[in-house]
C-alpha positions in Angstrom: 46.0 -48.7 54.2 48.2 -45.8 53.1 51.0 -46.0 50.6 54.4 -46.2 52.3 56.5 -43.3 51.1 59.8 -44.9 52.0 61.7 -47.7 50.4 64.8 -49.6 50.8 66.7 -46.7 49.2 65.2 -44.1 51.5 66.1 -45.7 54.8 69.0 -45.3 57.0 71.5 -47.4 55.0 71.0 -45.2 51.9 74.1 -43.1 50.9 73.5 -39.4 50.9 74.5 -39.4 47.2 72.0 -40.8 44.6 75.0 -41.8 42.5 75.7 -44.5 45.1 72.2 -45.8 45.2 72.1 -49.0 43.0 68.3 -49.0 43.0 68.0 -45.5 41.7 70.8 -46.1 39.2 68.8 -49.0 37.7 65.7 -46.8 37.4 67.8 -44.0 35.9 69.5 -46.2 33.4 66.2 -47.6 32.1 64.6 -44.2 31.7 67.7 -42.9 29.8 67.6 -45.7 27.3 63.9 -45.3 26.9 64.2 -41.6 26.2 66.9 -42.4 23.6 64.6 -44.8 21.7 61.7 -42.4 22.0 63.6 -39.7 20.2 64.0 -41.9 17.2 60.2 -42.2 17.0 59.8 -38.4 17.6 61.8 -37.8 14.4 60.3 -40.7 12.5 56.6 -39.7 13.0 56.7 -36.2 11.3 59.1 -37.4 8.5 56.9 -40.5 7.8 53.7 -38.4 7.9 54.8 -35.3 6.0 57.5 -36.5 3.6 56.5 -40.1 2.8 52.7 -40.2 3.3 52.2 -36.6 2.2 49.9 -35.6 5.1 48.1 -32.3 4.9 48.1 -29.6 7.5 44.9 -30.9 9.0 46.2 -34.5 9.0 49.3 -33.4 10.8 47.2 -31.6 13.4 44.9 -34.7 13.8 48.0 -36.9 14.2 49.3 -34.7 17.1 45.8 -34.6 18.6 45.5 -38.4 18.5 48.7 -38.7 20.5 47.5 -36.4 23.2 43.8 -37.3 23.3 44.3 -39.9 26.0 45.0 -37.2 28.5 41.4 -36.0 28.0 39.8 -39.5 27.8 41.6 -41.4 30.6 43.7 -38.8 32.3 41.6 -38.4 35.4 40.6 -42.0 36.1 44.2 -43.1 35.4 45.4 -41.1 38.4 42.9 -42.8 40.7 43.8 -46.2 39.4 47.5 -45.6 39.7 47.1 -44.7 43.3 45.4 -48.0 43.9 48.1 -50.1 42.0 51.8 -50.7 42.3 53.3 -47.9 40.2 56.4 -49.7 39.1 54.2 -52.6 37.8 52.0 -50.1 35.9 55.1 -48.6 34.2 56.3 -52.0 33.1 53.0 -52.9 31.5 52.8 -49.5 29.8 56.3 -50.0 28.3 55.5 -53.4 26.9 52.3 -52.1 25.4 54.1 -49.2 23.7 56.8 -51.6 22.5 54.2 -53.8 20.8 52.2 -51.0 19.2 55.3 -49.3 17.8 56.3 -52.5 16.1 53.1 -52.4 14.1 54.4 -49.5 12.0 57.4 -51.3 10.3 55.2 -54.4 9.9 52.5 -52.4 8.0 55.2 -50.7 6.0 56.8 -54.0 4.9 53.3 -55.2 3.9 52.8 -52.0 1.8 49.6 -51.3 3.9 50.7 -48.3 5.9 48.4 -45.2 5.7 48.0 -42.0 7.7 45.1 -43.3 9.6 47.2 -46.2 10.9 49.5 -43.6 12.5 46.4 -42.1 14.2 45.7 -45.5 15.8 49.3 -46.0 16.8 49.6 -42.5 18.3 46.3 -43.0 20.2 47.3 -46.4 21.7 50.8 -45.2 22.6 49.1 -42.1 24.1 46.9 -44.2 26.5 49.9 -46.2 27.7 51.9 -43.1 28.1 49.3 -41.5 30.3 49.5 -44.4 32.8 53.3 -44.5 32.5 53.8 -40.8 33.0 51.4 -40.5 36.0 53.3 -43.4 37.6 56.7 -42.0 36.7 56.0 -38.7 38.4 54.5 -40.4 41.4 57.2 -43.0 41.9 60.2 -40.7 42.4 59.2 -39.7 46.0 58.8 -43.5 46.7 62.3 -44.4 45.4 64.2 -41.6 47.1 64.1 -39.5 50.3 62.2 -36.2 50.4 65.3 -34.1 50.3 66.6 -36.0 47.3 63.5 -35.5 45.1 64.7 -32.3 43.3 68.2 -33.9 42.8 66.6 -37.1 41.4 64.4 -35.0 39.0 67.4 -33.0 37.9 69.4 -36.2 37.1 66.5 -37.8 35.3 65.8 -34.7 33.2 69.5 -34.2 32.5 70.0 -37.6 30.9 66.6 -37.4 29.2 67.8 -34.2 27.5 71.1 -35.8 26.6 69.1 -38.6 24.9 67.2 -35.8 23.1 70.5 -34.5 21.9 71.8 -37.8 20.6 68.5 -39.3 19.5 67.5 -36.9 16.7 71.0 -36.7 15.4 71.3 -40.4 15.3 67.9 -40.6 13.7 68.8 -38.0 11.1 71.9 -40.1 10.1 69.9 -43.3 10.1 67.3 -41.8 7.8 70.0 -41.3 5.1 70.4 -45.1 4.9 67.1 -46.4 6.3 63.4 -45.6 5.8 61.5 -43.8 8.5 59.4 -46.8 9.6 62.6 -48.6 10.6 63.3 -46.0 13.3 60.2 -47.3 15.1 62.2 -50.5 15.8 64.6 -48.3 17.8 61.8 -46.8 19.9 60.4 -50.3 20.6 63.8 -51.4 21.8 64.0 -48.4 24.1 60.6 -49.3 25.7 61.8 -52.9 26.2 65.0 -51.7 28.0 62.9 -49.5 30.2 60.7 -52.4 31.2 63.7 -54.6 31.9 65.4 -52.1 34.2 62.1 -51.3 36.0 61.7 -55.0 36.6 65.1 -55.0 38.3 64.3 -51.9 40.4 63.0 -52.6 43.9 60.5 -50.7 46.1 58.3 -51.7 49.0 55.2 -49.8 47.9 51.9 -51.5 49.0 48.6 -50.9 47.1 45.5 -49.6 48.9 43.5 -52.3 50.6 40.3 -53.0 48.6 38.3 -52.3 51.8 39.8 -48.7 51.9 38.9 -47.9 48.3 36.1 -45.4 47.7 34.0 -44.8 44.5 36.2 -43.8 41.6 34.5 -40.4 41.2 35.1 -39.6 44.8 38.8 -40.3 44.5 39.1 -38.4 41.3 37.4 -35.4 42.9 39.8 -35.5 45.8 42.8 -35.3 43.5 41.3 -32.4 41.5 40.4 -30.6 44.7 43.9 -30.7 46.0 45.2 -29.1 42.7 42.5 -26.4 42.5 42.8 -25.4 46.2 46.6 -25.3 46.4 47.4 -21.5 46.1 50.6 -22.0 44.1 49.9 -25.2 42.1 46.6 -23.9 40.8 48.3 -20.8 39.5 51.1 -22.8 37.9 48.6 -25.2 36.3 46.6 -22.4 34.8 49.7 -20.8 33.3 51.0 -24.2 32.0 47.7 -25.0 30.3 47.6 -21.6 28.6 51.2 -22.0 27.5 50.5 -25.4 26.1 47.4 -24.2 24.3 49.2 -21.5 22.4 52.6 -23.0 21.9 51.1 -26.2 20.5 49.4 -24.1 17.8 52.8 -23.1 16.5 54.8 -26.3 17.3 52.2 -28.5 15.5 53.0 -26.8 12.2 56.8 -26.9 12.6 57.2 -30.2 10.6 55.3 -28.5 7.7 57.5 -25.4 8.0 60.8 -27.3 8.3 60.2 -30.1 5.8 57.9 -28.6 3.3 58.2 -24.8 3.3 61.9 -24.3 4.2 63.0 -27.6 2.6 65.5 -28.3 5.5 64.8 -32.0 5.2 65.0 -34.7 7.9 68.6 -33.9 8.6 67.7 -30.3 9.3 64.9 -31.4 11.6 67.4 -33.7 13.4 69.9 -30.9 13.8 67.3 -28.6 15.2 66.0 -31.1 17.7 69.5 -32.3 18.7 71.3 -29.0 19.1 68.2 -27.5 20.6 68.1 -30.2 23.2 71.5 -29.1 24.5 69.5 -26.3 26.0 67.5 -28.8 27.9 70.6 -30.5 29.2 71.9 -27.1 30.5 68.6 -26.2 31.9 68.3 -29.5 33.8 71.8 -29.4 35.3 71.8 -25.6 36.0 68.4 -25.2 37.5 69.4 -26.1 41.1 72.2 -23.5 40.9 70.0 -20.8 39.3 67.3 -21.4 41.9 69.8 -20.8 44.7 70.9 -17.5 43.1 67.5 -16.0 42.2 65.1 -18.0 44.3 63.1 -21.2 43.6 59.8 -19.3 43.0 61.4 -16.7 40.7 62.6 -19.4 38.3 59.1 -20.3 37.4 57.8 -17.0 36.0 61.1 -16.2 34.3 61.2 -19.6 32.7 57.6 -19.2 31.5 58.6 -15.9 29.8 61.7 -17.4 28.3 59.8 -20.3 26.7 57.3 -17.9 25.1 60.1 -15.8 23.7 61.6 -18.9 22.2 58.3 -19.8 20.5 58.1 -16.3 19.0 61.4 -17.0 17.2 59.8 -19.8 15.2 57.7 -17.7 12.9 60.6 -15.2 12.7 62.7 -18.1 11.2 60.1 -18.5 8.4 60.6 -14.9 7.1 64.4 -15.1 6.9 65.7 -14.6 3.3 68.3 -17.5 3.5 67.7 -21.1 4.6 70.8 -21.2 6.7 69.5 -18.2 8.7 66.2 -20.0 9.2 68.1 -23.0 10.5 70.2 -21.0 12.9 67.1 -19.2 14.4 65.2 -22.5 14.7 68.1 -24.1 16.5 68.3 -21.1 18.9 64.6 -21.2 19.4 64.6 -24.8 20.3 67.6 -24.3 22.6 65.9 -21.5 24.5 62.6 -23.4 24.6 64.1 -26.6 26.1 66.2 -24.7 28.6 63.2 -22.7 29.9 60.8 -25.6 29.9 63.2 -27.8 31.9 63.9 -25.2 34.4 60.2 -24.5 34.8 59.3 -28.2 35.1 62.0 -29.2 37.5 61.0 -26.5 40.0 57.2 -26.9 39.9 57.2 -30.7 39.7 59.7 -31.0 42.6 57.5 -28.7 44.7 54.3 -30.5 44.0 55.9 -33.9 44.7 57.0 -32.6 48.1 53.8 -31.0 49.2 51.4 -33.7 48.1 50.4 -36.4 50.5 51.7 -39.8 49.2 48.3 -41.3 48.9 47.3 -38.5 46.5 50.4 -38.5 44.3 48.9 -40.4 41.4 45.6 -38.4 41.4 47.4 -35.1 41.8 49.7 -35.7 38.9 46.9 -37.1 36.7 44.7 -34.1 37.5 47.5 -31.7 36.5 48.3 -33.6 33.3 44.6 -33.7 32.4 44.4 -30.0 32.8 47.7 -29.0 31.1 47.9 -31.7 28.4 44.1 -31.9 27.9 44.3 -28.7 25.9 46.9 -30.2 23.5 44.6 -32.3 21.2 42.3 -29.3 21.0 45.2 -27.0 20.2 46.6 -29.5 17.6 43.3 -29.7 15.8 42.8 -26.0 16.0 46.3 -25.5 14.5 45.4 -27.7 11.5 42.1 -25.8 10.9 43.7 -22.4 11.3 46.5 -23.3 8.9 44.1 -24.5 6.3 41.9 -21.4 6.8 44.3 -18.5 7.5 47.5 -19.9 6.2 50.7 -21.3 7.8 52.4 -18.0 8.8 49.3 -16.5 10.4 48.8 -19.6 12.4 52.4 -19.6 13.6 52.1 -16.0 14.8 48.8 -16.6 16.6 50.3 -19.3 18.7 53.6 -17.5 19.3 52.1 -14.2 20.5 49.2 -15.7 22.3 51.6 -17.3 24.8 52.3 -14.0 26.4 48.9 -14.0 28.0 49.3 -17.0 30.4 52.8 -15.8 31.4 51.2 -12.9 33.2 49.5 -15.4 35.6 52.8 -16.4 37.2 54.8 -13.3 36.5 52.4 -11.1 38.5 52.2 -13.5 41.4 53.9 -14.3 44.8 56.2 -16.6 42.9 58.3 -13.7 41.5 60.8 -13.0 44.2 60.0 -16.1 46.3 63.3 -17.6 47.6 62.0 -21.0 48.8 59.0 -22.9 47.5 57.0 -24.9 50.1 58.3 -28.3 50.9 55.5 -29.8 52.9 51.7 -29.6 53.2 52.1 -27.6 56.4 53.9 -24.8 54.5 51.3 -24.3 51.8 49.5 -21.4 53.4 52.8 -19.7 54.4 54.0 -19.7 50.8 51.0 -17.9 49.5 
């Protein structure tokens, strides 16, 4: 039995505008609230580790690695399992797990038991749940909306996600002046709860694979990987993305050390950088459809890859400024550029792969890609901590920043540059190459 790619919202009675689709609006609202809560945790984690628990460079790297290790450990089988299960149900369970795990941090804090290794466990557990949630999230959009609405749906979801990233760190920075960092984990737990509730109210008519139709797990995993590797455009994009993640994570992992300990900008400074920088993500999300119509859908991808790398190069530049306010301005500009470019890059390539992938392979395709592009992150985070302890903070920042220019060439010197229209079906794959 194949998954049914249409739902109540994608049939004839659906309005052409997603803004009039009550089902999509429920899904959208839940994810917006979840993102707002997640931003509180994103600010709380580095502040708690660096400023309160006095984590070393290696411990900060290990903490980042713990959060991303799940993509290496369960990334591939998660895709096969998600393709067998009801995606919305998987997302609800993942949200409830993340909510419960995040609540452990303030409880341990109140009991005066919290240590750095507890954060490793929390980050690892949340990472596993996030793998299942994210694979389902990227696979459920084509099920909730019609094929021609996929790019618009992704743009709307990313737009409000970025708005949450603007307000979340700013709110977190203010709250940290009156509350301790562990308390912000309560806000993240609440966000996951809201997401679960709105997902519960969202409706779809997806059916799981019949047990009789299932094949061995290894065979299904191989089928998803094969689709990614053999697709002429997706394989090139995945290679570039993995390289960009590998190098940029070396620099970004050390940013809390740079901002909080070396530049002494404090939690408020970190909140300003994340919030104002996220405005770039909002603009990137809402303007990508317009930009793609002007310069071409394919062209957006290599230009955005180059832009994100240039933004990372600004991070070590900020460290050598003579005045702290200059460092703050450059870091805000860097984060603004980075978010704008990453959102433009992701919206175009994610929308394309959602359109060209057969519905029965969506989970495995997305899991395979996330395994390849996020699987490098725990390695990169650990490498960042080792390099910083061995070569020093500044050398590590420059290695990650300049190294990102290498993978950019993979998409820059490719058929993507100058391509007006990305393929929108499996039948168009060869024509697009």
